[in-house]
DRENKE-768260 format. One record per residue (C-alpha): x, y, z; residue in one letter. Coordinates in Angstrom, 1 decimal, padded with zeros to 4 digits. Layout:
DRENKE-768260
<pt><X>X</X><Y>Y</Y><Z>Z</Z><code>A</code></pt>
...
END
This chain:
DRENKE-768260
<pt><X>036.3</X><Y>-042.5</Y><Z>-039.3</Z><code>M</code></pt>
<pt><X>036.2</X><Y>-038.9</Y><Z>-040.5</Z><code>V</code></pt>
<pt><X>039.3</X><Y>-036.8</Y><Z>-040.5</Z><code>E</code></pt>
<pt><X>039.1</X><Y>-033.5</Y><Z>-038.5</Z><code>P</code></pt>
<pt><X>039.2</X><Y>-031.3</Y><Z>-041.5</Z><code>M</code></pt>
<pt><X>036.3</X><Y>-033.2</Y><Z>-043.2</Z><code>E</code></pt>
<pt><X>033.8</X><Y>-032.0</Y><Z>-040.5</Z><code>Y</code></pt>
<pt><X>033.9</X><Y>-028.5</Y><Z>-042.0</Z><code>V</code></pt>
<pt><X>032.2</X><Y>-029.8</Y><Z>-045.1</Z><code>Y</code></pt>
<pt><X>029.0</X><Y>-030.6</Y><Z>-043.1</Z><code>G</code></pt>
<pt><X>027.2</X><Y>-027.3</Y><Z>-043.1</Z><code>P</code></pt>
<pt><X>027.9</X><Y>-026.5</Y><Z>-046.8</Z><code>P</code></pt>
<pt><X>026.7</X><Y>-030.1</Y><Z>-047.7</Z><code>A</code></pt>
<pt><X>023.5</X><Y>-029.5</Y><Z>-045.7</Z><code>L</code></pt>
<pt><X>022.9</X><Y>-026.2</Y><Z>-047.5</Z><code>K</code></pt>
<pt><X>023.4</X><Y>-028.0</Y><Z>-050.9</Z><code>L</code></pt>
<pt><X>021.1</X><Y>-030.8</Y><Z>-049.8</Z><code>F</code></pt>
<pt><X>018.3</X><Y>-028.3</Y><Z>-049.0</Z><code>Y</code></pt>
<pt><X>018.8</X><Y>-026.6</Y><Z>-052.3</Z><code>R</code></pt>
<pt><X>018.6</X><Y>-030.0</Y><Z>-054.1</Z><code>F</code></pt>
<pt><X>015.3</X><Y>-030.8</Y><Z>-052.2</Z><code>L</code></pt>
<pt><X>013.9</X><Y>-027.4</Y><Z>-053.4</Z><code>H</code></pt>
<pt><X>015.0</X><Y>-028.0</Y><Z>-057.0</Z><code>E</code></pt>
<pt><X>013.3</X><Y>-031.5</Y><Z>-057.0</Z><code>K</code></pt>
<pt><X>010.1</X><Y>-030.0</Y><Z>-055.6</Z><code>G</code></pt>
<pt><X>010.3</X><Y>-031.6</Y><Z>-052.1</Z><code>Y</code></pt>
<pt><X>010.8</X><Y>-028.3</Y><Z>-050.3</Z><code>L</code></pt>
<pt><X>009.0</X><Y>-025.0</Y><Z>-051.0</Z><code>D</code></pt>
<pt><X>011.6</X><Y>-022.6</Y><Z>-049.7</Z><code>N</code></pt>
<pt><X>015.1</X><Y>-023.7</Y><Z>-048.5</Z><code>P</code></pt>
<pt><X>016.2</X><Y>-020.2</Y><Z>-047.6</Z><code>E</code></pt>
<pt><X>014.9</X><Y>-020.4</Y><Z>-044.0</Z><code>D</code></pt>
<pt><X>016.9</X><Y>-023.5</Y><Z>-043.3</Z><code>M</code></pt>
<pt><X>020.0</X><Y>-022.2</Y><Z>-045.1</Z><code>I</code></pt>
<pt><X>019.9</X><Y>-019.0</Y><Z>-042.9</Z><code>R</code></pt>
<pt><X>019.7</X><Y>-021.2</Y><Z>-039.8</Z><code>K</code></pt>
<pt><X>022.7</X><Y>-023.2</Y><Z>-040.9</Z><code>I</code></pt>
<pt><X>024.6</X><Y>-019.9</Y><Z>-041.7</Z><code>D</code></pt>
<pt><X>023.9</X><Y>-018.7</Y><Z>-038.2</Z><code>K</code></pt>
<pt><X>025.1</X><Y>-022.0</Y><Z>-036.6</Z><code>L</code></pt>
<pt><X>028.1</X><Y>-022.5</Y><Z>-038.8</Z><code>E</code></pt>
<pt><X>030.6</X><Y>-020.2</Y><Z>-036.9</Z><code>P</code></pt>
<pt><X>029.7</X><Y>-021.9</Y><Z>-033.6</Z><code>Y</code></pt>
<pt><X>030.1</X><Y>-025.3</Y><Z>-035.1</Z><code>F</code></pt>
<pt><X>033.5</X><Y>-024.4</Y><Z>-036.5</Z><code>I</code></pt>
<pt><X>034.5</X><Y>-023.1</Y><Z>-033.0</Z><code>E</code></pt>
<pt><X>033.5</X><Y>-026.3</Y><Z>-031.3</Z><code>V</code></pt>
<pt><X>035.5</X><Y>-028.3</Y><Z>-033.8</Z><code>L</code></pt>
<pt><X>038.5</X><Y>-026.0</Y><Z>-033.4</Z><code>R</code></pt>
<pt><X>038.4</X><Y>-026.5</Y><Z>-029.6</Z><code>K</code></pt>
<pt><X>037.8</X><Y>-030.2</Y><Z>-029.8</Z><code>Q</code></pt>
<pt><X>040.6</X><Y>-031.0</Y><Z>-032.2</Z><code>F</code></pt>
<pt><X>043.1</X><Y>-028.6</Y><Z>-030.8</Z><code>S</code></pt>
<pt><X>042.4</X><Y>-030.0</Y><Z>-027.4</Z><code>N</code></pt>
<pt><X>043.1</X><Y>-033.6</Y><Z>-028.7</Z><code>D</code></pt>
<pt><X>046.2</X><Y>-032.5</Y><Z>-030.6</Z><code>A</code></pt>
<pt><X>047.7</X><Y>-030.6</Y><Z>-027.5</Z><code>I</code></pt>
<pt><X>047.0</X><Y>-033.6</Y><Z>-025.2</Z><code>L</code></pt>
<pt><X>048.5</X><Y>-036.0</Y><Z>-027.7</Z><code>E</code></pt>
<pt><X>051.6</X><Y>-033.9</Y><Z>-028.1</Z><code>K</code></pt>
<pt><X>052.0</X><Y>-033.2</Y><Z>-024.4</Z><code>F</code></pt>
<pt><X>050.8</X><Y>-036.3</Y><Z>-022.5</Z><code>P</code></pt>
<pt><X>052.2</X><Y>-034.8</Y><Z>-019.3</Z><code>L</code></pt>
<pt><X>049.2</X><Y>-032.4</Y><Z>-019.2</Z><code>I</code></pt>
<pt><X>046.8</X><Y>-035.4</Y><Z>-019.4</Z><code>R</code></pt>
<pt><X>048.7</X><Y>-037.3</Y><Z>-016.8</Z><code>D</code></pt>
<pt><X>048.9</X><Y>-034.3</Y><Z>-014.4</Z><code>T</code></pt>
<pt><X>045.2</X><Y>-033.2</Y><Z>-014.8</Z><code>L</code></pt>
<pt><X>043.6</X><Y>-036.6</Y><Z>-015.1</Z><code>G</code></pt>
<pt><X>042.2</X><Y>-038.8</Y><Z>-017.7</Z><code>G</code></pt>
<pt><X>039.3</X><Y>-036.9</Y><Z>-019.4</Z><code>N</code></pt>
<pt><X>041.0</X><Y>-033.5</Y><Z>-019.6</Z><code>T</code></pt>
<pt><X>039.5</X><Y>-030.5</Y><Z>-021.3</Z><code>E</code></pt>
<pt><X>041.8</X><Y>-027.6</Y><Z>-022.0</Z><code>I</code></pt>
<pt><X>039.1</X><Y>-025.2</Y><Z>-023.1</Z><code>W</code></pt>
<pt><X>036.2</X><Y>-024.0</Y><Z>-021.0</Z><code>D</code></pt>
<pt><X>032.6</X><Y>-023.6</Y><Z>-022.2</Z><code>E</code></pt>
<pt><X>032.9</X><Y>-019.8</Y><Z>-023.0</Z><code>A</code></pt>
<pt><X>034.0</X><Y>-018.6</Y><Z>-026.4</Z><code>Y</code></pt>
<pt><X>033.5</X><Y>-015.6</Y><Z>-028.7</Z><code>F</code></pt>
<pt><X>032.5</X><Y>-015.9</Y><Z>-032.4</Z><code>V</code></pt>
<pt><X>032.1</X><Y>-012.9</Y><Z>-034.7</Z><code>E</code></pt>
<pt><X>031.0</X><Y>-012.8</Y><Z>-038.3</Z><code>T</code></pt>
<pt><X>031.8</X><Y>-010.0</Y><Z>-040.7</Z><code>I</code></pt>
<pt><X>029.5</X><Y>-009.1</Y><Z>-043.6</Z><code>G</code></pt>
END
């Protein structure tokens, strides 16, 4: 099982993998895929933050889960992500 903080290594590992494929001659240009990963990464981190904070809150305060039902989600589907730079 992967620890929650280990998930953040996924996008950088994918970028490194595409660069490796390029260096070995299996991929002509990794930059297109790397740009796509860069665009998705903030959203990926936001989903992780919501998921693991949801689990931590429900574990610490089981009364919330008991009151709202078994498969409780604290966060709704809406969120805002901003990148700088």
